N, C-alpha and C positions, 0 to 999 in steps of 0.2 A: 460042291466045289470041284473043279476039274484041275488036275495038276499034271504037268508034263515034265518028266525028269529025263534028260538025255545027257550023254557025254559029249556028243558032237552033232552039229546040224550043218548040213551043206545043201545048197540048192540042187534040185534034181533037174537033169537035162540041161545043166549049164545056165539056168536062169539067174537072175540077179535079185529075186525077191523071195524071202521066207515069210510066210504069214502064219502067226500063232494066234488062235482065238481064245486061248485059256486066259482066266483072270490073272493068275500068278505064273510067272516063268522064273525058275531058279536056274542060274548058271553056276556051275562049280568051277569053271575056268574062265579064260578070257573070251570076249566076244570080238571077233574081227569082222568089221563091217566094210564092205566094198563101197557101196554108194549110199544106202539108207537102211534104216530099220524102222518098220511101222508096226505098231501093235498096241494092245491095251494093257500091257503089263504095268503093274504098279511098283515093282521093285526090280532093280538090275544092278549087277556088279559089272563095271564097264571100264575097260582100258581103251581109251579113244585113240583113233588115228585121224587122218585128215578128213574122213567122211563124217556127215552129220548123223545125229540120232534123233528121230522124230517119232511122234506118236500122239494119238488122241485117246483118252486125255493125255496130259503131259507125262513124260517118263520120269519116274522117281528113282534116283540112283543113290544107293546107300554108301557105296565105297568105290571110288575110281582110283586104282592103284598107281597107274602111270600113263604116260602118253599125253596127248593134247585133246581136250574136248572143245569143240567149236559149237557154240550155241548162241541164240539171240536172247534166250531167257533162261535163268537158273533159279529154281526155288528149292530151298532146303538148307540144311546145316552146312555152312561153308567154312567151318573152322579148320578144315584140313586142306582147303584150296590154296594153292600158291601159283604165282606166275600167271594170273588172269590178265589177259591183254585185250584192250578194246580194239574194235575196228569200226570204221565208219564214224558215227557221231560219238563214240565212247561207250563206256560201260555204264548201264543204267541199273542202279540198285533200287529195288522196289520193295514196298511193304503194302500188302493187301491191294496190289494192282497200281499203287501210286508210286511215282518215282521219288526215291529218297536220296539219290546222289548220282553224279556223273563223274567218271574218272577215266583216265587212260589205262591205269593199272590198279589193281586192288590186291594187296598182300594180306591174307588172313593168317597171320602168325600170332605172336604174343600180343601184338598191337594191330589196330586197323590203320594202315597207311594208305592214304588216297593221294596219288600224284597226278597232276594234270599232264596231258600230252604236250601241251604248249603253254606258254605264259598266259596267265589269266586267273580267274577266280573259280575255285571249286566250291559248289554249293551242295551241302548235304541237307536234305529236307526230310524231317520226320513227320509223318502224318499223325495217325491216331494211336501211335505207340511211343514208347520211350527210346531214347538213344543212349544206351548204357556204355559207360567207360569205367573200367576198373579203378584206374588211378589218376591219370592226367593226360592232357593234350599238350604236346610240345610242338615247337616250331622246327621245321625241317632245317637241318644243319645248325640248330641253335637249341640243343636239348636242355640247356639250363634256363630256358624261358618256357614257362608252362602255366596251364590252367589246371588246378588240381582239385581233387575231392578227398582231402586228407582224413575225413571222418564222416560219420553219418550226419546228414543235414548241415554239412560244412563245405564251404567253397573258399579257395584261396588262389592268389596270383603270385607267381614267382618270376623274378628277373635276376640274371647273373647268379642263378643257383640259390637265391635267398628269398624267402617269403616276404612279400611287400604288403599284401592286403589279404584280409580274411573276413568272411561273413559267417558268423556262428549260427548254431541252431536257434539261438535266442533272437536272432536278427541284429545282433550287435556287429558293427563294422570296426575292425581294427586295422590301422595303418602303422606298420612298424611293430606290431605286437600280435601274438597269436592268442591272446586272452583279453579281448576288449571288454571293459567293465561297463560301458555305456553304449548307446546307439552308435556313437562315433568316438573312437578312442585312438589318438595319435601318440606315437612314441618314437623318439629318436635319441641317439646317444649324444648328440650335440645340440640340435634345435628342432623343435616340432612346430613348424609354421604352416599356416594356411594362407594362400594368396587369393584374394578376390579382386578382380579387375573389371572395370567398366571401360570399354574401348570407345570413349567419347570425351573429347577435349573441351566440351562446353561447360561453362559455369553452371553449377546447380546439379550436375550429374552425380549419382551416388553409387556406392558399392557397399553392401552390408549383409547382415543376417537378421531375419525377422523371426519372431517367436509367437507361438500360439499354444495356449493350454487347451485341454480337452473340454468340449462342451457338447450340448445336444444338437447343435446346428450343423448342417452339412454345407453351409454357404462357403464361398471361397474366401470371404473376408475374415475379420476377427483377428488379424495379426496386429495386435495392439502394442507390442514391444519390439524394439529393434536396436541393433548396434550398426551405425551407418557412418561411412566416410563421405563427406560432402566436398565436392570440388568448389572452392570459394573464389576461384579466379586466379589463385597463386600459380606460379609456374612450377615446373618440375614435379607434377603430380602431388603437390601439397594441398592440404585442406583442413577441414575441421572434422573431428570425430565426435559423433553425437550418440547419446543414448535416448531413444524415443520412447515415450509412454503416452499412448492415447487413452484418455480416461472417459471417452464418450461411449455411452451405452448404445452402440449401434453396430452394424456389420462392417464399418469402415476399417481400413488399415492405418497404421501410424504413418505420419509424414514428418518432414522436417519442422513443421510448425508445432509438432508435439515434443520437441527436444526439451528434456529436463536436465541434461548434463552435456556440456560441450568442452572439448579439449582442443584449443587452437594450435596452429603450427608452431607457436612459441612455447608450448607446454603449459599455458595458462588454462586453468580449469574454471568453468563457469557452471554454477548450479542455479537454475532459474533464469539464466541469461546465456545467450549464444554469442556474446561478445565480451568475454571476461577482460577486465582491466588490470588484474594482478594474478599472481601465481594461483590463488584461490579466491574466487569471487562468488559470493552468495547473494542472491536477489530474490525477493518475494514481492510480487506486485499485488497490492491490495491485501496484505497480511503481514504477519511477523516472520522475519528471517531468523530462525533459531537453529543453532548448531547444538546437537544433543550428543553427549558422550556418557556412556553408562558402563558400570562394572558391578561385579558381585563378589562376595567373599570378604571376610574380615581382613582388614589391612591392605586390601588391594586399592588401586588408584584409577581415577579417570582424569585425563588432563591433556595438556599440550606441551611438547618438548621442543625447545629451540636449539638447533645445532648450527655451528658456524665453523669457519676456518679462521685460525688465529696464528700468531707467531709460533705457537707450539705444534701446529700441524692442522690437519683437516679433521672433521667429525668431532669437534670439541663441544661438549655440552655447555651452553651459555645461559639458558634460562628455562624455567618451567612454570606452568600453572596447573594445579591439580587439586582434587579432593580425595579424601581417603575414606573407604568404607569402615563403618564401626558398628558391628552387630550387637555390641553391648549397650548402645545408647542411641537416642534419636538425634543428638546434636551432630553438627558437621562443621567443617571449616574449609574455606577456600584459601589455598596456600600458594604463594609466589616465591620461586627460588631463582637465584642468580649467582653466577660465579664464572671462573675461568675455564674449568673443565669438570663439570658437575654431572651427576646422574639424573635420570628423568624425574626424580622426586627429591633430590638433595638440595643442600645449601639454601634453606629457608631464609627469606628476608622479610616477608610480609605475610600476615595471616588475618583473615576476616572470619570471625566466629559466627555460628548460627544466631547468636544474640546480637549481632551487629557490631561487636567490638573489633577494633582494628589494632593489630599488634605489628610493630616493625622492630625486628631484633629480639622479639620475645614470642614464644608460643603460648603464653598465658596472659593476654592483655587484661589490665585491671580496669581500664576505662574505655570510653568510646573510641579514643585514639591513644595508643601507648607506644611511644618511640623510645626504645631502650638501646643505648649504645654503650661502648666501653667506658666512656668518660662522663656520660650524663643520661638523663631520662626526661622525656617530655610526654605529658599525658593531657587528654581532654576528657573531663568527666561528663556525666549526663546533663549537667547544668550548663555545658559549654564553658566551664572554667578551665583555664590553662594551668597545668602544674609542671614546674621545671625544676630539675635537680642536677646539681653538679656533684658527681660521685666522689670527686677528689676532696670535696669540702665536707660532705655529709652523706650518710647512707639513709638518713631518715627525714631530714628537713627538705622542704621544697619551697621555691618561690611560686606564688599563685597569682593569677590574674582572674578576677571573679566579677561577673556581671550580676549585680544584686537585683532583687525583685523590684526595688524602687527605681531601677534604671541606672544606679551608680556603678562605677567600676572601681574595684579595690585591688591594690597590689599588696600582698601579704607574704609573710615568711614563717614557716613552721611545719609541723607534722600533720599530714592529712588526717581528718577524723574518719569515722566509719562511713560517712557519706562522701568521702574524698573531697572534703571542703577544707580550706586553709584559713585560719584566723590570723591574728597578729598583723593587722593592716598597717602598712607603712605609708601608702599614698592612696588618696581617693579622688576620683573625678566624678562630680555629681552630674545628674542629668541636666542641670542648668549650666554646666560648663565650669563650675567652680573647682579649683584644685586645692586639695589639702594634703600637707605632708605631716604625718603623725597626728592628724585629726580626720575623723570620718564625717565631719559635718561642717565643711568650710562654708562660710557665709560671704566670702569675698572671692574675687577671681583667683587669688593665690594666697593661701595661708600656710605658714610654716610654724609648727609648734615644736618646742623642746622643753624638757624639764631639767636640763643639765646647765648649771650655772657656773661651771668650771671656767676659769679665765683661760684665754688663749696662751699657749706656751710661747717661749721665746724663740724656739727654732722650728719645731715640727707642728706649728699651730694649725696647719691645714688638715691635720688628722684629728683634731679635737672634735668630739661629738656635738659640740655646740656651734660648729661651723655650719650655718644654715644654708647658704648659697655660695658656690664657688664658680667664678668665671676665670678661665685659664687660656691665655694665648701662648701656645708652646713654641712659637717661632723665636729662634735665636738662642744663644748661650751667653756665658759670661763675656763681657766686653763687647757684646753685640746687641742688636734689637733695641737700641735707643729709639724712643719715639714710636714704639709699637704700642697698640691700644687694645683694650678689652673693656666692654661696657654695655650699657643699656640705652636704647633709644625710646623716646616717648613721642607719640603723635596723637593729635587731637583733630578730628573732623577730616572730611575728604576735600579734595580740591586744593584750596589755599590752606594746606595743613599747617597747624601750629606744631612745631617740633622742638625737641630738646634732647640733649645727650648728657648722660653721666658716665664718664669713662675713667679708666685708670691708665695712665701713660707711664711707660718706663723711661726714667731720666738718667739711669746709670746702674751699675752693679748694685743690687740690693736696695735701690731707691726708686721712688716713683712719686706720682702726684695724682690726686683726684682732680678731674677737669670737668667743668660745667659749661656747656654750650647751649645757646638758645637762638632760635631763628628770629631775626628782626627785620628781614626783608625777603624778597622773592627768592634769592639764592645766597643770602648771607647768614652764616652760622658762627658768629664770633664767640670766643671764649669770654664768659662773664665772670667766672671765679675759678680759683684753683686752690686746693689744699695741698701744701707741700709736705714732703715726707718728714720735715722737721716739725710740722704742726702748724706752721703759719699759713695764713690765707692771703692770697693776692687777688686783685680784681682787674677785669677788663684787659686781659692778655698780659698783664705784668707778671713775670715769673721770678723777679729778683727777690732773693731771700731778705735783703735789708728792708724791702718795702712791705714785707709780709705782716699781716695782722696775726701774731703768733701766740696771743694769750687772751683768755677771757675768764673772768671770775666774778661771782656775785657773793656777797656776804653781809653780815650785820656787825655793828660796833656797839659795845656795852659800856657806855659812858654814864657818869653821874655828875650833876652840878653840886658844888660844895662852897660853903662860906669859909674864908680863911679863919682859922681858930676853931672851927667846928667840923673838922674832917671826920667822916664816918657817920655823920648824922643823916637822917632822912632816907627816903627810898623813891624809886622812879614810879611814876604813874603808869597805868597800863597803856595809855596812849603813846608812851614813849616808843619811838622807832627811828633807828639810825641805820641806813644801808649804804653799801658801796658796790660799785660795779667796775671791774678792771677789764678794759679792752686794750690789749696790747700793752703799751707802757703808760697808758693814762688811766687814772683812777678817779671815778666819779663818786662824790660823797654827798648825801643829803640826809637831813634829820630833823626830827621834832623831839626835843629833850625836855621833859617835865619832871622835876624832882620836888617831892613834897617834904615838909617838916625839916627844913635845913637849919632852923634856928631863927632868932629875931634880931641878932646884932646888926648894927649899921656901921658905916664907915670902914667896912672891911671889903676885901676884893673877892671876886668869884673866880673859881678855877674848875677845871675838868679833871675828874679822877676815874680810875677803873672801877666800874660798878661792882665787879666781883671782889675786888680788894682795894678799898679806898686808900690804902697805904701806897698804892702805885698810881702814877699819873696816867692819864688817858693817852693812848697812842694811835697813830694811823696804821692801817693794815700793811702798808709798804713804805719803806724809807723814801722820802721825796728827794729828787735830784735838783730841786730848786726851792727857794723861799717863796712863801705865798700864804694864801688863806682862803677861807670860805666866808663870804659876806653873811652877816646875821641879818635876817629880814624881819625879825620880830622878837620882842622880849616881854617879860613880865617881872616886876619888882626890881630887876637889876638896874636898868637905866633907861629912861625914855628916849635918850638920844642914841638909839641903837643903830642908826644909819651909819655911824662912824665906827661900828664895832665889827669884829670878825673873829672866826676861829682860825688861828694862825699857826705857822710852823716855819722852821728854817731848814735850809739844805743840809742833808746828811743826818737829820735827827727825826725820830718819829713822834716825839712829844708834841701835843697841841696845847694852845693857850687861848684865853679870851682876852683880846687886845683891842684897845681903842687908840686912835691917833689923838694924843693930847697936846700936840704941837711942840714936843720937846726934842724934835729931830732924832728920835730913836728909830733908826732904819731897820734894825733887827727886831722882828716881832716875836721875841722869845720871852715874853714876860706877861703876867696876868696883872693888868692895870685898870680893870673896870671895877668901880666901887658900887657897893650896895647901900642905898640911902633909905631903905624902907625896912620896917620891922616885919613885913609880910614874909612868911616862912616858905612860901612856894616860889620856886625859881623856874623860869621857862625861857628857852631860846629856840629859834628855828633858823636853819641855814642850808646852804647848798653851794657846791663848787667842785673843782677838779684840780688835779695836779699830775705831774709826770714822775715816773720812777725808772730806775735802771733795772729793776727786778723783772 
């Protein structure tokens, strides 16, 4: 190695060039260059003036203390260079011979500041090496806007002095947060929104996000799931929001035809339909549309809660449908709640157990349907029998409506047995349509049975248990409702129907009459009979009390034939029969009187005596209001001339006589004047007739 150490070098003879051929030249002081410096030195300490410094190879300068260095190319550590000014096309910053930047001035201080000489774009190009920045890149005259490298493998963007975006070493991107938890994490103190916009006003255009899970394929497709807004032709950027789910096993991407959930611009949600007709519309084409709600944990619930606005305000619970988890058993119940301001599982009103029992007002239904209310209870047992209870009347007895195995329907009252059946049948309707009251086997269309023979009372007779049927027209009060009716109509045959009515007509306070009408022409329904409240019967529309047939009676008379002087002898033959019939004020009497063993005396008269006590004369059942008699139509023993004989009586007396007209002008027939002229002991007469009475 050749080394030249000198304190001062000057050109000899006034020349302008000093040539040094040594490899290394060390200068302990400044080098003043007039025009140029040419050499092969690899190291120099240089304070430049206006002249250039050149050499082949390039001059390597370790330290330039002061002055101005003018050069076309500088290679080396420029950390101490300041005030570098471009000339011509600018300063070219190179790396390994390639230009990495052009600028008018370069200031290598704490930071690298590249300022263009004129308005335009400064391009810094890094070739095969890195461009290192210790902290951040800021905007000129806007130092609170920067690109930063706050940590290893981390990149951030700041505006207004606040970090806005960060990419972590894990590749997570945070907007508004410096700790993104996922690939994209947005955070804002008021709202974290993402705007996606398609600049196309045409119907059918979309804006959305598509999703794809990892698979072994490198194809561009397989984006099977998406959230997409569809422009459906509505104005003001409105449309339908879809969730797309393409279930086809191919490389295709999801399209609007793959919509599984749609929310239209009115907020209506469609699942399985893109045209919902209500707030929530579920549709399944070619299958079941099932809504599944599931919970776990004992005592927890799955259900639906209905909330409304009421006079009490908004958000008032109105109804719920739910089931409750029960880890201690396999049974379950579907519960319906309803109220004015209830909880999501409160105010139970109806329950369906896992056994199919339905309870309303009870959480323990006893039958298929059990309706339990404050005043009564209604149940339907497994035989479809109806059980009804009035709690105010009894806590044990029920009315029951029961369909029997033979098809009959029974109405009963009593306590249900272990099978929830009620006996004590009160009314039965047979499968043939016959109706029985207090009988379970009616053989006629209507049969009413009673075993109570108590007479009707004088005042409250309608409450007697032997009141079989009651018809009540409630129209009117005292002094009103005269000629109001209640009754029964009878019809026979279709078409020209034969009809009749039995009715009760009000004729005044506490009085009335039974009325019978019968059809006797196409439109004529005259009254044919009436039973007055006094007991009389009138006919053919006559309602006058005086014309009423108001009495009827049938009876027998116990008379005996006797010979004068032999009273008490004999007895009546079994063929003896004397009867009377009283209709109104007329009494009809007819008889066959046969008395045996009356004695054999002749020339005596025959008379009528009381058979029970022959000391008493025979009498009529009612006192006649006229004189008269009953013609005798046949005799035996008494007198063959019976055609002039009669059983007679006089007005105002009930005694009867056997009388014959003997021509003595006796106009009062109150004597026994018929003689017996035969010893024959048997006496016989037969007679008939009538009389009137005031009774």
